Steps between C-alpha positions, in 0.01 A plus 500: 500500500110495565514133598792547733305780678196279502710232662617735772143598577389131506790428733408784729137380522625146563710617798209701638273189477760285656506729809127540536357198344150658497404457125648148455330375821158639413524358153607170619242460771222610251624244244500222756159592625366498145644155449352360816158646439476363144617162621209476765251654257563255211550128500825412339371191334227663298542579132358842549779583748759390246338732238509807730842432645696737255245776598557432874873523451495835339240647743761427776779653282314807405341613822841431684660708231263791558604522874860553372390746236315716770831529694727559196460879483291583817784411722737717299257798517440470889884524546535769239740253314315545177574862476870411564485251211352763268759768587787255471718502182357197344250402216149495648424200295763303709265555802227320307726208398640473850147480640408241239799281607397532861143392420615198290747404777237507779236320293761246384559414858136471583447277203775274598335445838131503394516281187644198671239529768219503229647176364521333845159606625320418180717182423560653142766375264639691218446297172675753280863665505615668818715730304192623305324543822765729622505684183124572512511605871794724434331672202179534692684642808689745268182615339346551847811687628540738192144624508453487864821705577397769250142520634631494879727803414190667354285418790763582774405854534128429540348533844366129501773346273443155656141514379565658172772284367291180473222697337737617209713191498246220444342626170837541335632170658227291349696392187803383689283328750299307243820397300676398825216278608446341170871436443546371851207259453646379165842429647359327814276272290765429229285689227600564158822709448346702214221622715739574792730710263217719394424594858883544566508742212222696647693527831803601317338775304333618821813518685677679213229770482496563868876525511521750220200731592607554865845553391386796289242633750639431830679837534176674468318266736744595784398864444126447541 
């Protein structure tokens, strides 16, 4: 029941975004700008560039994602839609899961565009498994979306929510960022599977924690 309601909320947000294209366009432009700036700032042939490549990729993903998170609840509040969702006969946790789905979808689209551009501009070839790379990016994106959506709802009622969200998000996001960058680097260089699996477990535990905790607390966050 909750997931059906979450799907309807996700679909509603998707239709609104399809009509306006405000969020996806700003995220896409930002991601492309990051790729271009890094491409001109670093020489693709240098070993140092290869070493920091995973970090550059996740910088583009995360900062583009923050642009989407800032709009996730602020737009609802501006049009009084959030109050309508709260008063609607649905589980409030479904609002959270619907917003998480929307964030994952938007970031997934950005990643599909930005990652190939990184490979092209830096002449980078994946030495590991593409399926493992997709898994790592998905787990990292899910971790970002789960904690980011929860904190975006918490910051939505603040006067300067666009400034507050990054301040409270980045400290909590450190574990998933480190794990994502490390795991991505291992996959790209064809590193040891054992080391990769340890980072994947970190991502899995992080994702699980930040799906359970908001599920239990999201109802109270909306009342703040």
